[in-house]
N, CA, C and O atoms as a CHARMM CRD file, in Angstrom:
* protein
*
  356
    1    1 MET  N    -28.40400 -25.85900 -70.02200 PROA 1      0.00000
    2    1 MET  CA   -28.69600 -26.76400 -71.33500 PROA 1      0.00000
    3    1 MET  C    -27.23100 -26.73100 -72.07900 PROA 1      0.00000
    4    1 MET  O    -26.54500 -25.71500 -71.96100 PROA 1      0.00000
    5    2 ALA  N    -26.92900 -27.44600 -72.56900 PROA 2      0.00000
    6    2 ALA  CA   -25.60700 -27.79200 -73.53100 PROA 2      0.00000
    7    2 ALA  C    -26.24700 -28.40300 -74.99300 PROA 2      0.00000
    8    2 ALA  O    -27.23000 -29.08400 -75.28700 PROA 2      0.00000
    9    3 GLY  N    -24.81600 -27.59400 -75.94000 PROA 3      0.00000
   10    3 GLY  CA   -25.52900 -27.62000 -77.39300 PROA 3      0.00000
   11    3 GLY  C    -24.14500 -28.80800 -77.95900 PROA 3      0.00000
   12    3 GLY  O    -23.10900 -29.30800 -77.52000 PROA 3      0.00000
   13    4 GLY  N    -24.93400 -28.80000 -79.12100 PROA 4      0.00000
   14    4 GLY  CA   -23.17200 -30.04100 -79.84800 PROA 4      0.00000
   15    4 GLY  C    -22.65300 -30.56100 -78.70900 PROA 4      0.00000
   16    4 GLY  O    -23.22900 -30.56800 -77.62100 PROA 4      0.00000
   17    5 TRP  N    -21.37100 -31.07900 -78.98100 PROA 5      0.00000
   18    5 TRP  CA   -20.18400 -31.41900 -77.75200 PROA 5      0.00000
   19    5 TRP  C    -20.12300 -31.19400 -76.54200 PROA 5      0.00000
   20    5 TRP  O    -20.14400 -32.16800 -75.78900 PROA 5      0.00000
   21    6 ALA  N    -20.02200 -29.74900 -75.94300 PROA 6      0.00000
   22    6 ALA  CA   -20.40600 -29.74800 -74.78500 PROA 6      0.00000
   23    6 ALA  C    -21.14800 -30.49400 -73.78000 PROA 6      0.00000
   24    6 ALA  O    -22.12000 -31.23700 -73.91700 PROA 6      0.00000
   25    7 THR  N    -20.50800 -30.15400 -72.75800 PROA 7      0.00000
   26    7 THR  CA   -21.42100 -31.04800 -71.52400 PROA 7      0.00000
   27    7 THR  C    -22.05600 -29.73500 -71.12300 PROA 7      0.00000
   28    7 THR  O    -21.81700 -28.57600 -71.46100 PROA 7      0.00000
   29    8 ASP  N    -23.26700 -30.47300 -69.99100 PROA 8      0.00000
   30    8 ASP  CA   -24.48200 -29.46500 -69.12000 PROA 8      0.00000
   31    8 ASP  C    -23.27500 -28.99200 -68.39600 PROA 8      0.00000
   32    8 ASP  O    -22.57400 -29.78300 -67.76600 PROA 8      0.00000
   33    9 GLY  N    -22.92800 -27.32400 -68.49200 PROA 9      0.00000
   34    9 GLY  CA   -22.93800 -26.58700 -67.39900 PROA 9      0.00000
   35    9 GLY  C    -20.90600 -26.40600 -67.56200 PROA 9      0.00000
   36    9 GLY  O    -19.98200 -26.25800 -66.76200 PROA 9      0.00000
   37   10 ALA  N    -21.07100 -26.56100 -69.41700 PROA 10     0.00000
   38   10 ALA  CA   -19.93000 -26.53500 -69.76400 PROA 10     0.00000
   39   10 ALA  C    -19.08900 -24.87500 -69.89900 PROA 10     0.00000
   40   10 ALA  O    -17.89800 -24.60000 -69.74800 PROA 10     0.00000
   41   11 VAL  N    -20.59800 -23.73800 -70.33400 PROA 11     0.00000
   42   11 VAL  CA   -20.30100 -22.47100 -69.76200 PROA 11     0.00000
   43   11 VAL  C    -19.52000 -21.98800 -68.44700 PROA 11     0.00000
   44   11 VAL  O    -18.53400 -21.25800 -68.34900 PROA 11     0.00000
   45   12 ASN  N    -20.23300 -22.59300 -67.53500 PROA 12     0.00000
   46   12 ASN  CA   -20.12600 -21.83200 -66.18300 PROA 12     0.00000
   47   12 ASN  C    -18.46800 -22.59400 -65.92700 PROA 12     0.00000
   48   12 ASN  O    -17.90800 -22.28500 -64.87500 PROA 12     0.00000
   49   13 GLU  N    -17.78100 -23.49200 -66.81800 PROA 13     0.00000
   50   13 GLU  CA   -16.98000 -24.13000 -65.92500 PROA 13     0.00000
   51   13 GLU  C    -15.67600 -23.36700 -66.73500 PROA 13     0.00000
   52   13 GLU  O    -14.52100 -23.14900 -66.36900 PROA 13     0.00000
   53   14 GLN  N    -16.34100 -23.09000 -67.89600 PROA 14     0.00000
   54   14 GLN  CA   -15.12200 -22.03600 -68.55600 PROA 14     0.00000
   55   14 GLN  C    -15.04100 -21.35700 -68.28600 PROA 14     0.00000
   56   14 GLN  O    -13.90000 -20.91200 -68.40700 PROA 14     0.00000
   57   15 ILE  N    -16.07600 -20.43800 -67.60600 PROA 15     0.00000
   58   15 ILE  CA   -16.03500 -18.90200 -66.90600 PROA 15     0.00000
   59   15 ILE  C    -15.32900 -18.77600 -65.51000 PROA 15     0.00000
   60   15 ILE  O    -14.60100 -17.95000 -64.96000 PROA 15     0.00000
   61   16 GLU  N    -16.07500 -20.38800 -65.09600 PROA 16     0.00000
   62   16 GLU  CA   -14.98600 -20.24200 -63.80900 PROA 16     0.00000
   63   16 GLU  C    -12.76900 -20.75900 -63.62500 PROA 16     0.00000
   64   16 GLU  O    -11.93900 -20.52800 -62.74600 PROA 16     0.00000
   65   17 VAL  N    -12.69900 -21.55100 -65.10300 PROA 17     0.00000
   66   17 VAL  CA   -11.22200 -21.66500 -65.34500 PROA 17     0.00000
   67   17 VAL  C    -10.88400 -20.14900 -65.36900 PROA 17     0.00000
   68   17 VAL  O     -9.95100 -19.51400 -64.87700 PROA 17     0.00000
   69   18 SER  N    -12.18900 -19.71100 -66.26700 PROA 18     0.00000
   70   18 SER  CA   -11.06200 -18.07200 -66.78600 PROA 18     0.00000
   71   18 SER  C    -10.83800 -17.32400 -65.39300 PROA 18     0.00000
   72   18 SER  O     -9.68100 -17.04500 -65.08000 PROA 18     0.00000
   73   19 THR  N    -11.88100 -16.99000 -64.55000 PROA 19     0.00000
   74   19 THR  CA   -11.59800 -16.44700 -63.78100 PROA 19     0.00000
   75   19 THR  C    -10.52900 -16.61000 -63.30300 PROA 19     0.00000
   76   19 THR  O     -9.58000 -15.85600 -63.51800 PROA 19     0.00000
   77   20 GLN  N    -10.46200 -18.24700 -62.11700 PROA 20     0.00000
   78   20 GLN  CA    -9.34100 -18.43400 -61.11500 PROA 20     0.00000
   79   20 GLN  C     -7.26700 -17.92000 -62.21600 PROA 20     0.00000
   80   20 GLN  O     -6.25500 -17.36900 -61.78300 PROA 20     0.00000
   81   21 GLU  N     -7.65800 -18.56900 -63.79800 PROA 21     0.00000
   82   21 GLU  CA    -6.40700 -18.79900 -64.28000 PROA 21     0.00000
   83   21 GLU  C     -6.10300 -16.56500 -63.91300 PROA 21     0.00000
   84   21 GLU  O     -4.99100 -16.17800 -63.55600 PROA 21     0.00000
   85   22 ALA  N     -7.51100 -15.35200 -64.15100 PROA 22     0.00000
   86   22 ALA  CA    -7.03800 -14.34400 -64.22000 PROA 22     0.00000
   87   22 ALA  C     -6.75100 -14.30700 -62.46900 PROA 22     0.00000
   88   22 ALA  O     -5.55700 -14.58900 -62.36600 PROA 22     0.00000
   89   23 LEU  N     -6.98400 -14.21500 -61.89700 PROA 23     0.00000
   90   23 LEU  CA    -6.60000 -14.50500 -60.10100 PROA 23     0.00000
   91   23 LEU  C     -5.21300 -14.65100 -60.29300 PROA 23     0.00000
   92   23 LEU  O     -4.31500 -13.82200 -60.15100 PROA 23     0.00000
   93   24 ALA  N     -5.16900 -16.04500 -60.69900 PROA 24     0.00000
   94   24 ALA  CA    -3.38200 -16.18900 -60.57400 PROA 24     0.00000
   95   24 ALA  C     -2.58300 -15.78900 -61.19400 PROA 24     0.00000
   96   24 ALA  O     -1.36800 -15.97100 -61.11400 PROA 24     0.00000
   97   25 ARG  N     -3.49000 -14.86900 -62.26400 PROA 25     0.00000
   98   25 ARG  CA    -2.19000 -14.06700 -62.23400 PROA 25     0.00000
   99   25 ARG  C     -2.40000 -12.66300 -62.01200 PROA 25     0.00000
  100   25 ARG  O     -1.41100 -12.00600 -62.33600 PROA 25     0.00000
  101   26 MET  N     -3.30700 -12.02000 -61.59200 PROA 26     0.00000
  102   26 MET  CA    -2.93100 -11.43600 -60.66600 PROA 26     0.00000
  103   26 MET  C     -2.18100 -11.44100 -59.06900 PROA 26     0.00000
  104   26 MET  O     -1.67200 -10.49000 -58.47600 PROA 26     0.00000
  105   27 ARG  N     -2.24900 -12.13200 -58.85900 PROA 27     0.00000
  106   27 ARG  CA    -1.77100 -12.68500 -57.88200 PROA 27     0.00000
  107   27 ARG  C      0.06800 -13.02500 -57.97300 PROA 27     0.00000
  108   27 ARG  O      0.92700 -12.86700 -57.10600 PROA 27     0.00000
  109   28 LEU  N      0.16900 -13.48100 -59.23700 PROA 28     0.00000
  110   28 LEU  CA     1.96400 -13.34500 -59.31600 PROA 28     0.00000
  111   28 LEU  C      2.28500 -11.83900 -59.64400 PROA 28     0.00000
  112   28 LEU  O      3.02900 -11.06300 -59.04400 PROA 28     0.00000
  113   29 ARG  N      1.63500 -11.67700 -60.59200 PROA 29     0.00000
  114   29 ARG  CA     1.99000  -9.44900 -60.28000 PROA 29     0.00000
  115   29 ARG  C      1.93000  -9.13700 -58.84300 PROA 29     0.00000
  116   29 ARG  O      2.37200  -8.23100 -58.13600 PROA 29     0.00000
  117   30 ASN  N      1.74800  -9.41400 -58.79500 PROA 30     0.00000
  118   30 ASN  CA     1.40200  -8.04900 -56.91200 PROA 30     0.00000
  119   30 ASN  C      1.61500  -9.02700 -55.95300 PROA 30     0.00000
  120   30 ASN  O      0.88300  -9.14600 -54.96900 PROA 30     0.00000
  121   31 ARG  N      2.94700 -10.00900 -56.26700 PROA 31     0.00000
  122   31 ARG  CA     2.90800 -10.70500 -55.05900 PROA 31     0.00000
  123   31 ARG  C      4.60200 -10.34800 -54.54000 PROA 31     0.00000
  124   31 ARG  O      5.64400 -10.81400 -55.00000 PROA 31     0.00000
  125   32 ALA  N      4.45200  -9.59100 -53.69000 PROA 32     0.00000
  126   32 ALA  CA     5.09600  -9.09800 -53.03900 PROA 32     0.00000
  127   32 ALA  C      6.69900  -9.54500 -51.45600 PROA 32     0.00000
  128   32 ALA  O      6.35500 -10.18500 -50.46300 PROA 32     0.00000
  129   33 GLY  N      7.33400  -9.34000 -51.52100 PROA 33     0.00000
  130   33 GLY  CA     7.69800 -10.25500 -51.09400 PROA 33     0.00000
  131   33 GLY  C      9.66600  -9.45300 -50.21200 PROA 33     0.00000
  132   33 GLY  O     10.58900  -8.98300 -50.87600 PROA 33     0.00000
  133   34 GLY  N      9.63400  -9.56300 -49.12600 PROA 34     0.00000
  134   34 GLY  CA    10.22600  -9.25600 -48.21100 PROA 34     0.00000
  135   34 GLY  C     10.71600  -8.27900 -48.31900 PROA 34     0.00000
  136   34 GLY  O     10.52800  -7.90400 -49.47600 PROA 34     0.00000
  137   35 GLU  N     11.59400  -7.18200 -47.47000 PROA 35     0.00000
  138   35 GLU  CA    11.61400  -5.57500 -47.15900 PROA 35     0.00000
  139   35 GLU  C     11.25600  -4.83000 -48.31300 PROA 35     0.00000
  140   35 GLU  O     11.28300  -5.22200 -49.47900 PROA 35     0.00000
  141   36 SER  N     10.91600  -3.71100 -47.87600 PROA 36     0.00000
  142   36 SER  CA    11.10800  -2.81000 -48.41500 PROA 36     0.00000
  143   36 SER  C     11.63900  -1.92200 -49.17500 PROA 36     0.00000
  144   36 SER  O     10.51400  -1.64100 -49.58800 PROA 36     0.00000
  145   37 LEU  N     12.52700  -0.97300 -49.94400 PROA 37     0.00000
  146   37 LEU  CA    13.50700  -0.41200 -50.26200 PROA 37     0.00000
  147   37 LEU  C     13.24500   0.91200 -49.58300 PROA 37     0.00000
  148   37 LEU  O     12.15200   1.47200 -49.67400 PROA 37     0.00000
  149   38 SER  N     14.15000   1.35000 -48.97600 PROA 38     0.00000
  150   38 SER  CA    13.96600   3.36100 -48.66800 PROA 38     0.00000
  151   38 SER  C     13.92800   3.82300 -49.95500 PROA 38     0.00000
  152   38 SER  O     13.03000   4.60300 -50.27400 PROA 38     0.00000
  153   39 GLU  N     14.83400   3.43900 -50.82400 PROA 39     0.00000
  154   39 GLU  CA    15.33100   4.47600 -52.07900 PROA 39     0.00000
  155   39 GLU  C     15.23700   3.47000 -53.45900 PROA 39     0.00000
  156   39 GLU  O     15.88100   2.46100 -53.75100 PROA 39     0.00000
  157   40 CYS  N     14.12600   4.21100 -54.19000 PROA 40     0.00000
  158   40 CYS  CA    13.89600   3.85900 -55.88500 PROA 40     0.00000
  159   40 CYS  C     14.55200   2.65000 -55.73600 PROA 40     0.00000
  160   40 CYS  O     15.20100   2.37200 -54.72800 PROA 40     0.00000
  161   41 ALA  N     14.37300   1.68500 -56.99400 PROA 41     0.00000
  162   41 ALA  CA    15.65200   1.15900 -57.48900 PROA 41     0.00000
  163   41 ALA  C     16.03800   1.57800 -58.78700 PROA 41     0.00000
  164   41 ALA  O     17.18700   1.33400 -59.15300 PROA 41     0.00000
  165   42 ASP  N     15.12200   2.27000 -59.66000 PROA 42     0.00000
  166   42 ASP  CA    15.29300   2.72200 -60.61200 PROA 42     0.00000
  167   42 ASP  C     16.47000   4.48800 -60.77400 PROA 42     0.00000
  168   42 ASP  O     17.60400   4.74800 -61.17300 PROA 42     0.00000
  169   43 CYS  N     15.32100   5.24600 -60.19700 PROA 43     0.00000
  170   43 CYS  CA    16.05900   6.40700 -60.02600 PROA 43     0.00000
  171   43 CYS  C     16.46900   7.10500 -59.11200 PROA 43     0.00000
  172   43 CYS  O     16.60800   8.32800 -59.07600 PROA 43     0.00000
  173   44 GLY  N     16.75600   6.02900 -58.04100 PROA 44     0.00000
  174   44 GLY  CA    17.31500   6.54400 -56.16700 PROA 44     0.00000
  175   44 GLY  C     16.30800   7.40900 -55.55700 PROA 44     0.00000
  176   44 GLY  O     16.38900   7.53200 -54.33400 PROA 44     0.00000
  177   45 GLU  N     15.36000   8.04300 -56.17700 PROA 45     0.00000
  178   45 GLU  CA    14.70100   8.70300 -55.50200 PROA 45     0.00000
  179   45 GLU  C     13.76600   7.59200 -53.60100 PROA 45     0.00000
  180   45 GLU  O     13.40400   6.43300 -53.40200 PROA 45     0.00000
  181   46 PRO  N     13.79300   8.78900 -52.80300 PROA 46     0.00000
  182   46 PRO  CA    13.24500   8.24900 -51.47700 PROA 46     0.00000
  183   46 PRO  C     11.69000   7.82700 -51.67700 PROA 46     0.00000
  184   46 PRO  O     10.89900   8.53000 -52.30600 PROA 46     0.00000
  185   47 ILE  N     11.36400   6.65600 -51.09600 PROA 47     0.00000
  186   47 ILE  CA     9.54600   6.14500 -50.47000 PROA 47     0.00000
  187   47 ILE  C      9.41400   6.44300 -49.94500 PROA 47     0.00000
  188   47 ILE  O     10.05200   6.47000 -48.89300 PROA 47     0.00000
  189   48 PRO  N      8.35800   6.98800 -50.25000 PROA 48     0.00000
  190   48 PRO  CA     7.92800   7.53100 -49.00900 PROA 48     0.00000
  191   48 PRO  C      7.77500   6.13200 -47.44500 PROA 48     0.00000
  192   48 PRO  O      8.21500   4.99500 -47.61400 PROA 48     0.00000
  193   49 GLU  N      7.30300   6.43500 -46.49500 PROA 49     0.00000
  194   49 GLU  CA     7.30200   5.44000 -45.33800 PROA 49     0.00000
  195   49 GLU  C      5.46000   5.19400 -45.90400 PROA 49     0.00000
  196   49 GLU  O      5.40400   4.38000 -46.82600 PROA 49     0.00000
  197   50 ALA  N      5.03100   5.37000 -45.77400 PROA 50     0.00000
  198   50 ALA  CA     3.77300   5.08400 -46.09400 PROA 50     0.00000
  199   50 ALA  C      3.22600   4.97800 -47.15400 PROA 50     0.00000
  200   50 ALA  O      2.11500   5.37600 -47.50300 PROA 50     0.00000
  201   51 ARG  N      4.23100   4.27000 -47.86700 PROA 51     0.00000
  202   51 ARG  CA     4.09200   3.93600 -49.77500 PROA 51     0.00000
  203   51 ARG  C      4.38200   1.73100 -48.71900 PROA 51     0.00000
  204   51 ARG  O      3.68200   0.72300 -48.62400 PROA 51     0.00000
  205   52 ARG  N      5.56800   2.08600 -48.31500 PROA 52     0.00000
  206   52 ARG  CA     6.91800   1.13300 -47.38800 PROA 52     0.00000
  207   52 ARG  C      5.64300   0.47600 -46.71200 PROA 52     0.00000
  208   52 ARG  O      5.41500  -0.72600 -46.57300 PROA 52     0.00000
  209   53 LEU  N      4.69000   1.81000 -46.23500 PROA 53     0.00000
  210   53 LEU  CA     3.85400   0.19800 -44.97200 PROA 53     0.00000
  211   53 LEU  C      2.63600   0.32900 -46.03600 PROA 53     0.00000
  212   53 LEU  O      3.14900  -0.50900 -46.77700 PROA 53     0.00000
  213   54 ALA  N      1.88500   0.55300 -46.47500 PROA 54     0.00000
  214   54 ALA  CA     0.85800   0.05900 -47.16900 PROA 54     0.00000
  215   54 ALA  C      1.13600  -0.87700 -48.19800 PROA 54     0.00000
  216   54 ALA  O      0.26000  -1.67600 -48.52700 PROA 54     0.00000
  217   55 GLN  N      2.60400  -0.87700 -48.92200 PROA 55     0.00000
  218   55 GLN  CA     2.89900  -2.44000 -49.82500 PROA 55     0.00000
  219   55 GLN  C      4.26000  -2.88900 -49.25900 PROA 55     0.00000
  220   55 GLN  O      5.27400  -2.25200 -49.54700 PROA 55     0.00000
  221   56 PRO  N      4.30800  -4.06500 -48.39000 PROA 56     0.00000
  222   56 PRO  CA     5.67000  -4.24800 -48.00300 PROA 56     0.00000
  223   56 PRO  C      6.01900  -4.83900 -49.22800 PROA 56     0.00000
  224   56 PRO  O      5.25000  -5.40000 -50.00700 PROA 56     0.00000
  225   57 GLY  N      7.30300  -4.66600 -49.35300 PROA 57     0.00000
  226   57 GLY  CA     8.33200  -5.84500 -50.53500 PROA 57     0.00000
  227   57 GLY  C      8.44700  -4.50100 -51.36000 PROA 57     0.00000
  228   57 GLY  O      9.57700  -4.57000 -51.84300 PROA 57     0.00000
  229   58 VAL  N      7.83900  -3.24500 -51.79900 PROA 58     0.00000
  230   58 VAL  CA     8.16900  -2.14700 -52.46200 PROA 58     0.00000
  231   58 VAL  C      9.59100  -2.26000 -52.89800 PROA 58     0.00000
  232   58 VAL  O     10.59500  -2.53300 -52.24000 PROA 58     0.00000
  233   59 LYS  N      9.39600  -1.91200 -54.50000 PROA 59     0.00000
  234   59 LYS  CA    10.15200  -1.54300 -54.25100 PROA 59     0.00000
  235   59 LYS  C     10.84200  -0.53500 -55.48100 PROA 59     0.00000
  236   59 LYS  O     12.05900  -0.36200 -55.40900 PROA 59     0.00000
  237   60 LEU  N      9.96300   0.23900 -56.78600 PROA 60     0.00000
  238   60 LEU  CA     9.94100   1.36600 -56.51900 PROA 60     0.00000
  239   60 LEU  C      8.86900   2.74700 -56.23000 PROA 60     0.00000
  240   60 LEU  O      7.76300   2.49900 -55.75000 PROA 60     0.00000
  241   61 CYS  N      9.29000   4.36100 -56.58000 PROA 61     0.00000
  242   61 CYS  CA     8.65800   4.92600 -56.23500 PROA 61     0.00000
  243   61 CYS  C      7.23900   5.51800 -56.35900 PROA 61     0.00000
  244   61 CYS  O      7.63500   6.44700 -55.65500 PROA 61     0.00000
  245   62 ILE  N      6.48100   5.70900 -56.50200 PROA 62     0.00000
  246   62 ILE  CA     5.50700   5.96800 -57.55600 PROA 62     0.00000
  247   62 ILE  C      5.81900   6.60400 -58.46900 PROA 62     0.00000
  248   62 ILE  O      4.66200   6.71600 -58.87500 PROA 62     0.00000
  249   63 SER  N      6.41600   7.17900 -59.23100 PROA 63     0.00000
  250   63 SER  CA     6.29400   8.03700 -60.78100 PROA 63     0.00000
  251   63 SER  C      7.37500   6.53100 -61.50000 PROA 63     0.00000
  252   63 SER  O      7.41400   6.51300 -62.73000 PROA 63     0.00000
  253   64 CYS  N      7.91400   5.75400 -61.00200 PROA 64     0.00000
  254   64 CYS  CA     8.53800   4.62500 -61.45600 PROA 64     0.00000
  255   64 CYS  C      7.37300   3.67500 -61.77900 PROA 64     0.00000
  256   64 CYS  O      6.59100   3.40300 -62.69000 PROA 64     0.00000
  257   65 GLN  N      7.72500   3.29000 -60.40000 PROA 65     0.00000
  258   65 GLN  CA     5.85700   2.13100 -61.07900 PROA 65     0.00000
  259   65 GLN  C      4.72000   1.92800 -61.36900 PROA 65     0.00000
  260   65 GLN  O      3.96400   0.99500 -61.64300 PROA 65     0.00000
  261   66 SER  N      4.73700   3.69600 -61.18500 PROA 66     0.00000
  262   66 SER  CA     3.23500   4.17800 -62.57000 PROA 66     0.00000
  263   66 SER  C      3.58900   4.62400 -64.20900 PROA 66     0.00000
  264   66 SER  O      2.68800   4.85600 -65.01500 PROA 66     0.00000
  265   67 GLU  N      5.44200   4.72200 -64.64500 PROA 67     0.00000
  266   67 GLU  CA     5.65700   4.32000 -65.63100 PROA 67     0.00000
  267   67 GLU  C      5.71800   2.70700 -66.05200 PROA 67     0.00000
  268   67 GLU  O      5.66400   2.44300 -67.25300 PROA 67     0.00000
  269   68 ALA  N      5.82300   1.68000 -65.13300 PROA 68     0.00000
  270   68 ALA  CA     5.81400   0.44800 -65.14400 PROA 68     0.00000
  271   68 ALA  C      4.66600   0.20100 -65.30300 PROA 68     0.00000
  272   68 ALA  O      4.48700  -0.64200 -66.18100 PROA 68     0.00000
  273   69 ASP  N      3.90200   0.52100 -64.89600 PROA 69     0.00000
  274   69 ASP  CA     2.23500   0.40700 -64.92100 PROA 69     0.00000
  275   69 ASP  C      1.55600   0.13700 -65.74800 PROA 69     0.00000
  276   69 ASP  O      0.60600  -0.64600 -65.77100 PROA 69     0.00000
  277   70 ARG  N      2.19900   1.07600 -66.88200 PROA 70     0.00000
  278   70 ARG  CA     1.66100   2.13900 -68.05300 PROA 70     0.00000
  279   70 ARG  C      2.58600   1.32300 -69.14800 PROA 70     0.00000
  280   70 ARG  O      2.05800   1.09900 -70.23700 PROA 70     0.00000
  281   71 VAL  N      3.89600   0.87800 -68.93200 PROA 71     0.00000
  282   71 VAL  CA     4.51700   0.03700 -69.65100 PROA 71     0.00000
  283   71 VAL  C      3.82100  -1.42200 -69.81000 PROA 71     0.00000
  284   71 VAL  O      3.98600  -2.02300 -70.87200 PROA 71     0.00000
  285   72 LEU  N      3.30600  -1.80500 -69.12000 PROA 72     0.00000
  286   72 LEU  CA     3.15800  -3.18800 -68.98100 PROA 72     0.00000
  287   72 LEU  C      1.82400  -3.56400 -69.37300 PROA 72     0.00000
  288   72 LEU  O      1.12200  -3.37100 -68.38000 PROA 72     0.00000
  289   73 ARG  N      1.14300  -3.99000 -70.28700 PROA 73     0.00000
  290   73 ARG  CA    -0.14600  -4.20200 -70.76200 PROA 73     0.00000
  291   73 ARG  C     -0.76500  -5.12500 -70.52300 PROA 73     0.00000
  292   73 ARG  O     -0.42200  -6.09300 -71.20200 PROA 73     0.00000
  293   74 PRO  N     -1.74600  -5.35200 -69.68800 PROA 74     0.00000
  294   74 PRO  CA    -2.57200  -6.73400 -68.93700 PROA 74     0.00000
  295   74 PRO  C     -2.66700  -7.44700 -70.84200 PROA 74     0.00000
  296   74 PRO  O     -3.06600  -6.96700 -71.90300 PROA 74     0.00000
  297   75 THR  N     -1.95100  -9.02400 -70.35400 PROA 75     0.00000
  298   75 THR  CA    -2.53200  -9.77500 -71.00100 PROA 75     0.00000
  299   75 THR  C     -4.13800 -10.08900 -71.27900 PROA 75     0.00000
  300   75 THR  O     -4.99600  -9.89000 -70.41900 PROA 75     0.00000
  301   76 GLY  N     -4.50600 -10.77000 -73.01500 PROA 76     0.00000
  302   76 GLY  CA    -5.33100 -10.71800 -73.05200 PROA 76     0.00000
  303   76 GLY  C     -6.22500 -12.16700 -72.35400 PROA 76     0.00000
  304   76 GLY  O     -5.64500 -13.24600 -72.23100 PROA 76     0.00000
  305   77 GLY  N     -7.59500 -11.98500 -71.97000 PROA 77     0.00000
  306   77 GLY  CA    -8.07400 -13.91800 -71.54500 PROA 77     0.00000
  307   77 GLY  C     -8.12400 -14.73100 -72.62400 PROA 77     0.00000
  308   77 GLY  O     -8.80000 -14.57700 -73.64100 PROA 77     0.00000
  309   78 MET  N     -7.30200 -15.69100 -72.32600 PROA 78     0.00000
  310   78 MET  CA    -7.49800 -16.86200 -72.79900 PROA 78     0.00000
  311   78 MET  C     -9.14500 -17.59900 -74.06300 PROA 78     0.00000
  312   78 MET  O    -10.15500 -18.14700 -73.62100 PROA 78     0.00000
  313   79 ASN  N     -8.88100 -17.36400 -75.34900 PROA 79     0.00000
  314   79 ASN  CA   -10.24800 -17.60100 -76.07900 PROA 79     0.00000
  315   79 ASN  C    -10.04400 -19.53200 -76.16800 PROA 79     0.00000
  316   79 ASN  O     -9.19500 -20.11700 -76.84100 PROA 79     0.00000
  317   80 ARG  N    -10.68000 -19.91800 -75.63200 PROA 80     0.00000
  318   80 ARG  CA   -10.19000 -20.71600 -75.96900 PROA 80     0.00000
  319   80 ARG  C    -11.55700 -21.23700 -76.64700 PROA 80     0.00000
  320   80 ARG  O    -11.37400 -22.44100 -76.46400 PROA 80     0.00000
  321   81 ARG  N    -12.59600 -21.17100 -77.19600 PROA 81     0.00000
  322   81 ARG  CA   -14.00900 -21.45600 -78.67500 PROA 81     0.00000
  323   81 ARG  C    -12.92500 -20.69400 -79.58600 PROA 81     0.00000
  324   81 ARG  O    -12.12600 -19.80200 -79.30300 PROA 81     0.00000
  325   82 ALA  N    -13.16300 -21.29600 -80.64600 PROA 82     0.00000
  326   82 ALA  CA   -13.26500 -21.81500 -81.85000 PROA 82     0.00000
  327   82 ALA  C    -13.99500 -20.33500 -82.96600 PROA 82     0.00000
  328   82 ALA  O    -15.18700 -20.04500 -83.07400 PROA 82     0.00000
  329   83 SER  N    -13.30000 -19.93500 -83.36400 PROA 83     0.00000
  330   83 SER  CA   -14.45600 -18.91000 -83.66300 PROA 83     0.00000
  331   83 SER  C    -14.82200 -19.00600 -84.67400 PROA 83     0.00000
  332   83 SER  O    -13.76000 -19.07700 -85.29300 PROA 83     0.00000
  333   84 LYS  N    -15.66200 -19.07400 -85.45500 PROA 84     0.00000
  334   84 LYS  CA   -16.03400 -18.78700 -87.39600 PROA 84     0.00000
  335   84 LYS  C    -15.15400 -18.60200 -88.59900 PROA 84     0.00000
  336   84 LYS  O    -14.92300 -19.22300 -89.63600 PROA 84     0.00000
  337   85 ASP  N    -14.74700 -17.45200 -88.00900 PROA 85     0.00000
  338   85 ASP  CA   -13.43100 -17.35500 -88.88400 PROA 85     0.00000
  339   85 ASP  C    -12.61500 -17.80300 -88.69400 PROA 85     0.00000
  340   85 ASP  O    -12.06200 -17.92300 -89.78700 PROA 85     0.00000
  341   86 SER  N    -11.61800 -18.49800 -87.46500 PROA 86     0.00000
  342   86 SER  CA   -10.77600 -18.67400 -87.53200 PROA 86     0.00000
  343   86 SER  C    -10.63600 -20.37700 -87.88800 PROA 86     0.00000
  344   86 SER  O     -9.60400 -21.00200 -88.13400 PROA 86     0.00000
  345   87 LEU  N    -12.46000 -21.02100 -87.80100 PROA 87     0.00000
  346   87 LEU  CA   -12.41700 -22.44100 -88.59500 PROA 87     0.00000
  347   87 LEU  C    -11.71900 -22.91000 -89.78100 PROA 87     0.00000
  348   87 LEU  O    -11.14900 -23.91100 -90.21500 PROA 87     0.00000
  349   88 LEU  N    -12.29700 -20.69100 -90.37900 PROA 88     0.00000
  350   88 LEU  CA   -12.94100 -20.93600 -91.92200 PROA 88     0.00000
  351   88 LEU  C    -11.16100 -20.79700 -93.32200 PROA 88     0.00000
  352   88 LEU  O    -10.83300 -20.67100 -94.50200 PROA 88     0.00000
  353   89 LYS  N    -10.71000 -20.93800 -92.07500 PROA 89     0.00000
  354   89 LYS  CA    -8.85300 -20.03100 -92.76700 PROA 89     0.00000
  355   89 LYS  C     -7.91700 -21.57200 -92.79500 PROA 89     0.00000
  356   89 LYS  O     -6.73600 -21.57100 -93.14300 PROA 89     0.00000
């Protein structure tokens, strides 16, 4: 049941769109291509063969990738609904 100007199923549609956008961001971030490097692009340390086989296209060693992941903050979901506070400003 929808209320106000929303159509029936609007909440489910929004959940579906948000989920699809999150999956697209994840796939874009995790897209690996090409050949794995044998040495880390940042520090030059050798990348273990098991890592190169497990994740094709890997460019960083485990410690450099861990640091890159720590620095990279996930983007928050987009809130398409206005909150009452934002409408009052």
